[in-house]
Each structure stands twice: as C-alpha cells, then as structure tokens.
N, CA, C and O of each residue as an XYZ file, in Angstrom:
456
protein
N      26.251    -55.644     11.387
C      26.591    -54.997     12.969
C      26.816    -53.661     12.325
O      27.275    -53.326     11.233
N      26.252    -52.885     13.558
C      25.958    -51.225     13.540
C      26.986    -50.971     14.435
O      27.487    -49.862     14.244
N      27.462    -51.579     15.312
C      28.558    -50.899     16.381
C      29.105    -51.902     17.157
O      28.466    -52.919     17.425
N      30.244    -51.703     17.545
C      30.541    -52.525     18.801
C      31.875    -51.827     19.462
O      32.899    -51.423     18.910
N      31.541    -51.831     20.659
C      32.471    -50.736     21.425
C      33.801    -51.697     22.259
O      33.571    -52.715     22.912
N      34.949    -51.199     22.085
C      35.789    -52.089     22.974
C      36.395    -50.952     23.853
O      37.388    -50.376     23.409
N      35.846    -50.550     25.152
C      36.346    -49.600     25.846
C      38.145    -49.538     25.938
O      38.893    -50.513     25.865
N      38.469    -48.367     26.084
C      40.016    -48.462     26.155
C      40.372    -47.074     26.889
O      40.107    -45.997     26.355
N      40.950    -47.166     28.069
C      41.191    -45.649     28.444
C      42.967    -45.645     28.785
O      43.707    -46.551     29.170
N      43.195    -44.400     28.497
C      44.934    -44.155     28.482
C      45.192    -43.058     29.753
O      45.229    -41.855     29.492
N      45.379    -43.572     31.223
C      45.554    -42.287     31.845
C      46.603    -41.360     31.624
O      47.540    -41.604     30.863
N      46.482    -40.324     32.250
C      47.393    -39.200     31.920
C      48.469    -39.721     33.031
O      48.245    -40.589     33.876
N      49.812    -38.928     32.825
C      50.891    -39.223     33.724
C      50.498    -39.209     35.461
O      50.564    -40.129     36.276
N      49.984    -37.482     35.664
C      49.153    -37.701     36.759
C      48.543    -38.514     37.354
O      48.753    -38.665     38.557
N      47.718    -39.186     36.757
C      46.804    -40.386     37.243
C      47.932    -41.617     37.595
O      47.952    -42.315     38.608
N      48.831    -41.656     36.475
C      49.851    -42.983     36.705
C      50.541    -43.008     37.718
O      50.784    -44.097     38.239
N      51.122    -41.620     38.355
C      51.810    -41.045     39.390
C      51.041    -41.634     40.770
O      51.451    -42.451     41.594
N      49.703    -40.864     40.697
C      48.875    -40.993     41.810
C      48.571    -42.489     42.412
O      48.767    -42.842     43.575
N      48.047    -43.279     41.343
C      48.043    -44.664     41.837
C      49.067    -45.538     42.199
O      48.958    -46.571     42.860
N      50.518    -44.824     41.501
C      51.681    -45.606     42.199
C      51.905    -45.215     43.691
O      52.154    -46.026     44.583
N      51.776    -43.753     43.860
C      51.951    -43.186     45.205
C      50.571    -44.122     46.250
O      50.634    -44.897     47.204
N      49.825    -43.739     45.725
C      48.534    -44.627     46.595
C      48.856    -45.692     46.805
O      49.052    -45.910     48.001
N      49.024    -46.572     46.099
C      49.449    -48.135     46.316
C      50.545    -48.238     47.386
O      50.536    -49.003     48.351
N      51.380    -47.450     47.096
C      52.568    -47.379     47.913
C      53.841    -48.362     48.092
O      54.722    -48.124     48.918
N      53.854    -49.615     47.141
C      54.812    -50.551     46.974
C      55.934    -49.910     46.455
O      57.031    -50.193     46.937
N      55.839    -49.005     45.454
C      56.813    -48.535     44.614
C      57.541    -46.874     44.525
O      56.660    -46.026     44.663
N      58.353    -46.527     44.411
C      58.890    -45.335     43.987
C      59.060    -44.780     42.618
O      60.019    -45.337     42.083
N      58.561    -43.994     41.929
C      58.854    -43.863     40.755
C      60.269    -42.956     40.355
O      60.535    -41.819     40.746
N      60.984    -43.728     39.557
C      62.253    -43.239     39.533
C      61.870    -42.136     37.987
O      62.371    -41.012     37.970
N      61.179    -42.492     37.062
C      61.445    -41.910     35.680
C      60.126    -42.089     35.374
O      59.674    -43.234     35.363
N      59.338    -41.023     35.089
C      57.866    -41.179     34.208
C      58.026    -40.175     33.110
O      58.217    -38.960     33.167
N      57.876    -41.156     31.891
C      58.121    -39.998     30.534
C      56.854    -40.209     29.511
O      56.366    -41.334     29.411
N      56.364    -39.178     28.801
C      55.152    -39.445     27.716
C      55.766    -38.856     26.494
O      56.300    -37.789     26.195
N      55.415    -40.207     25.790
C      55.902    -39.693     24.365
C      54.751    -39.939     23.198
O      53.910    -40.838     23.200
N      54.900    -39.092     22.380
C      53.969    -39.736     21.101
C      54.452    -40.112     20.130
O      55.466    -39.550     19.715
N      53.886    -41.190     19.443
C      54.261    -41.642     18.099
C      53.182    -41.557     17.075
O      52.019    -41.947     17.182
N      53.762    -40.984     16.074
C      52.926    -40.713     14.682
C      51.995    -41.946     14.466
O      52.587    -42.983     14.763
N      50.757    -42.139     14.052
C      49.962    -42.817     13.555
C      50.682    -43.545     12.166
O      50.635    -44.768     12.039
N      51.271    -42.777     11.265
C      52.099    -43.101     10.328
C      53.524    -43.514     10.511
O      54.421    -42.674     10.580
N      53.745    -44.834     10.593
C      55.148    -45.158     11.218
C      56.185    -44.712     10.257
O      57.339    -44.667     10.684
N      55.868    -44.242      8.542
C      56.879    -43.926      7.775
C      56.764    -42.460      7.616
O      57.597    -42.073      6.797
N      56.023    -41.476      8.108
C      55.719    -40.292      8.317
C      57.278    -39.778      7.932
O      58.281    -40.180      8.521
N      57.280    -38.877      6.904
C      58.483    -38.350      6.366
C      59.455    -39.129      5.972
O      60.510    -38.538      6.204
N      59.701    -40.432      5.365
C      60.464    -41.368      4.838
C      60.146    -41.522      3.360
O      59.009    -41.580      2.890
N      61.354    -41.584      2.644
C      61.085    -41.359      1.394
C      61.365    -43.047      0.838
O      62.475    -43.501      1.113
N      60.709    -43.662      0.323
C      60.513    -45.123      0.201
C      60.123    -45.515     -1.249
O      58.935    -45.697     -1.515
N      61.013    -45.640     -2.123
C      60.831    -46.370     -3.295
C      61.219    -47.726     -3.926
O      62.400    -48.059     -4.011
N      60.224    -48.488     -4.359
C      58.958    -48.027     -4.729
C      58.026    -48.310     -3.417
O      57.998    -49.355     -2.766
N      57.389    -47.307     -3.226
C      55.969    -47.313     -1.732
C      55.320    -48.506     -2.055
O      54.944    -48.831     -3.181
N      55.189    -49.222     -0.899
C      54.245    -50.308     -0.676
C      52.857    -49.510      0.037
O      52.681    -48.382      0.499
N      51.870    -50.893     -0.163
C      50.548    -50.241      0.596
C      50.760    -49.505      1.887
O      50.252    -48.413      2.142
N      51.611    -50.240      2.742
C      51.814    -49.503      4.138
C      52.362    -48.048      3.995
O      52.236    -47.174      4.853
N      53.061    -47.895      2.652
C      53.624    -46.525      2.621
C      52.737    -45.482      1.819
O      52.940    -44.270      1.887
N      51.699    -46.080      1.027
C      50.833    -45.152      0.617
C      49.649    -44.699      1.549
O      49.288    -43.550      1.805
N      49.250    -45.635      1.895
C      47.929    -45.368      3.139
C      48.637    -45.565      4.364
O      49.355    -46.546      4.558
N      48.386    -44.359      5.458
C      48.673    -44.336      6.467
C      47.743    -45.322      7.652
O      48.169    -45.761      8.721
N      46.448    -45.479      7.102
C      45.271    -46.194      7.480
C      45.659    -47.682      7.221
O      45.086    -48.532      7.903
N      46.363    -47.979      6.514
C      46.570    -49.595      6.616
C      47.534    -49.835      7.729
O      47.426    -51.020      8.044
N      48.312    -49.312      8.369
C      48.978    -50.109      9.626
C      48.562    -49.761     10.701
O      48.794    -50.444     11.698
N      47.615    -48.244     10.783
C      46.771    -48.528     11.909
C      45.631    -49.834     12.275
O      45.392    -50.498     13.283
N      45.046    -49.785     10.754
C      44.073    -50.950     10.556
C      44.765    -52.518     11.138
O      44.246    -53.310     11.925
N      46.094    -52.613     10.442
C      46.717    -54.086     10.685
C      47.090    -54.048     11.803
O      47.182    -55.151     12.342
N      47.520    -52.638     12.773
C      47.648    -52.870     14.481
C      46.564    -53.370     15.457
O      46.511    -54.173     16.388
N      45.730    -52.540     14.828
C      44.358    -52.801     15.566
C      43.670    -54.087     15.251
O      43.146    -54.680     16.194
N      43.592    -54.647     13.937
C      43.253    -55.954     13.372
C      43.904    -57.232     14.808
O      43.327    -57.970     15.607
N      45.534    -56.874     14.464
C      45.930    -57.977     15.311
C      45.672    -58.054     17.167
O      45.866    -59.056     17.856
N      45.299    -56.991     17.551
C      44.670    -56.472     18.858
C      43.333    -57.250     18.911
O      43.041    -58.166     19.680
N      42.588    -56.699     17.938
C      41.314    -56.811     18.306
C      40.230    -58.248     17.611
O      39.075    -58.547     17.916
N      41.126    -58.858     16.660
C      40.401    -59.678     15.760
C      40.161    -60.799     16.527
O      39.116    -61.283     16.094
N      40.625    -61.529     17.529
C      40.349    -62.294     18.626
C      38.860    -62.216     19.080
O      37.963    -63.048     18.952
N      38.855    -60.946     19.663
C      37.782    -60.468     20.186
C      36.428    -60.441     19.477
O      35.382    -60.889     19.947
N      36.613    -59.741     18.043
C      35.923    -59.716     17.309
C      35.041    -61.084     16.586
O      33.836    -61.148     16.347
N      35.891    -61.904     16.396
C      35.737    -63.608     15.761
C      35.027    -64.154     17.015
O      34.218    -64.997     16.626
N      34.998    -64.055     18.085
C      34.198    -64.636     19.059
C      33.168    -64.365     19.504
O      32.447    -65.164     20.101
N      32.855    -62.922     19.243
C      31.548    -62.224     19.186
C      30.892    -62.601     17.821
O      29.727    -62.995     17.853
N      31.424    -62.529     16.838
C      30.724    -62.302     15.497
C      31.090    -63.362     14.586
O      30.417    -63.423     13.557
N      31.854    -64.063     14.715
C      32.446    -65.146     13.785
C      33.381    -64.560     12.535
O      33.316    -63.331     12.549
N      34.090    -64.971     11.637
C      35.152    -64.684     11.259
C      34.451    -63.961      9.743
O      35.123    -63.172      9.078
N      33.422    -64.251      9.450
C      32.845    -63.648      8.354
C      32.812    -62.162      8.196
O      32.762    -61.690      7.060
N      32.835    -61.461      9.149
C      32.870    -60.164      8.854
C      34.228    -59.408      8.893
O      34.399    -58.218      8.632
N      34.885    -60.052      9.157
C      36.417    -59.464      9.964
C      37.077    -58.569      8.709
O      37.414    -57.395      8.855
N      37.192    -59.228      7.595
C      37.424    -58.580      6.428
C      37.008    -57.232      5.942
O      37.767    -56.349      5.543
N      35.569    -57.178      6.034
C      34.622    -55.960      5.963
C      35.054    -54.993      7.095
O      35.477    -53.864      6.848
N      34.967    -55.333      7.955
C      35.224    -54.683      9.216
C      36.641    -53.815      9.199
O      36.485    -52.594      9.238
N      37.549    -54.143      9.163
C      39.053    -54.066      9.049
C      39.209    -53.183      7.613
O      40.030    -52.269      7.540
N      38.454    -53.503      6.634
C      38.696    -52.688      5.460
C      38.108    -51.358      5.654
O      38.811    -50.383      5.388
N      36.847    -51.182      6.106
C      36.085    -50.250      6.619
C      36.846    -48.912      7.460
O      36.882    -47.709      7.200
N      37.495    -49.830      8.719
C      38.265    -49.230      9.850
C      39.478    -48.412      8.868
O      39.640    -47.201      9.018
N      40.218    -49.118      7.961
C      41.245    -48.412      7.294
C      40.957    -47.332      6.479
O      41.821    -46.519      6.155
N      39.559    -47.252      6.052
C      39.646    -46.079      5.135
C      38.941    -44.682      6.546
O      39.450    -43.561      6.577
N      38.139    -44.959      7.230
C      37.737    -44.119      8.179
C      39.146    -43.627      8.906
O      39.217    -42.445      9.245
N      40.411    -44.624      9.183
C      41.213    -43.938      9.775
C      42.257    -43.203      8.648
O      43.160    -42.519      9.130
N      42.182    -43.299      7.379
C      43.034    -42.565      6.526
C      42.424    -41.356      6.358
O      43.032    -40.287      6.401
N      41.240    -41.475      6.167
C      40.380    -39.950      6.125
C      40.705    -38.966      7.612
O      40.881    -37.753      7.496
N      40.749    -39.570      8.813
C      41.065    -38.878      9.764
C      42.556    -38.452      9.790
O      43.014    -37.388     10.207
N      43.182    -39.456      9.283
C      45.097    -39.083      8.875
C      45.150    -37.993      8.042
O      45.946    -37.083      8.277
N      44.338    -37.962      7.012
C      44.574    -36.619      6.122
C      43.813    -35.480      6.386
O      43.753    -34.476      5.676
N      43.228    -35.684      7.450
C      42.925    -34.138      7.966
C      43.415    -33.444      9.616
O      43.199    -32.303     10.026
N      43.914    -34.243     10.111
C      44.900    -34.231     11.377
C      45.666    -35.081     11.738
O      45.810    -36.212     11.275
N      46.445    -34.358     12.973
C      47.617    -34.809     13.169
C      47.173    -36.070     14.354
O      46.573    -35.822     15.399
N      47.521    -37.140     14.013
C      47.429    -38.438     14.567
C      48.597    -39.039     15.679
O      49.689    -38.944     15.120
N      48.745    -39.590     16.975
C      49.467    -39.977     17.498
C      49.140    -40.931     18.548
O      48.251    -40.558     19.313
N      49.542    -41.828     18.716
C      49.478    -42.633     19.818
C      50.431    -42.298     21.183
O      51.647    -42.369     21.004
N      50.033    -42.004     22.287
C      50.682    -41.679     23.456
C      50.894    -42.647     24.369
O      49.948    -43.257     24.867
N      52.328    -42.925     24.727
C      52.853    -43.812     25.685
C      53.332    -43.079     26.508
O      54.016    -42.086     26.262
N      52.936    -43.606     27.880
C      53.159    -43.341     29.099
C      54.153    -44.407     29.541
O      53.748    -45.568     29.584
N      55.687    -44.073     29.947
C      56.288    -45.254     30.194
C      57.340    -44.699     31.966
O      58.024    -43.723     32.274
N      56.953    -45.845     32.602
C      57.672    -45.745     34.108
C      58.636    -46.699     34.518
O      58.872    -47.838     34.115
N      59.106    -46.048     35.339
C      60.665    -46.988     35.614
C      60.115    -46.758     37.073
O      59.665    -45.646     37.347
N      60.133    -47.917     38.171
C      59.531    -48.123     39.425
C      60.923    -48.675     40.104
O      61.877    -49.226     39.556
N      60.725    -48.362     41.388
C      61.520    -49.334     42.224
C      60.581    -49.749     43.526
O      59.841    -49.124     44.286
N      60.956    -50.987     43.402
C      60.175    -51.724     44.733
C      60.675    -51.248     46.336
O      61.857    -51.215     46.679
N      59.652    -50.936     47.119
C      60.233    -50.590     48.165
C      61.007    -51.838     49.076
O      60.305    -52.848     49.105
N      61.925    -51.934     49.605
C      62.599    -52.742     50.702
C      62.315    -54.162     50.517
O      62.771    -54.990     51.305
C-alpha cells in the first residue's frame, strides 16, 4: 500500500458559528476552542515510564488506530494493520520531536429556539 487518504476537516469557530446561525434552529450560548497536547503525559514525571510515556507517538497511533482500523481492515484486510500503525507511530514521534503538536477541540453549547 503506497497511500490511503481519510479526509478530515475541522471547522474554525467562525465557521461553526456561521453554520449554526444559517441553520437558524439554535442560539449559541458558548463557543470555546481548546488545544490538547498530542502527548497526554507532557510534563508529567512517571517512574518507571511505560511505552506510552517514552514515545508520544505511541498514544497518538493507538488513538488513530481505534478510529481508523475498522475502515482500513475493510479496505485492505487485517494483514497490513500492525505495519501501518507501526510506521505511523514512528512518523508521529518524529513530528512530535520537532514541533508543538495539538488537537484542537471546538466545544459549543446551544439552546434550541421555542
């Protein structure tokens, strides 16, 4: 397998607000954006460290595997899955070693009109 694309789009807070207003059934009470470090153990001292603590790519790869594995297995079979996520873990660990990485969450509290 040379490549596989799972499109993902995360809207900006302005886009979320625009869509809610355009749809018209709800009023936004609160809209917040928060960043979550890819390394769930960032800054924690754990002794002795487990694989999850030693390699930040481990946690991200496990999270993505939980989400994407059924789709990948249905397309390619389960024979490639361990290798795919092993490679992915290494790629993510490399990126995390060079740059600040975060998941961005947009949280919205809505009230339904009348």
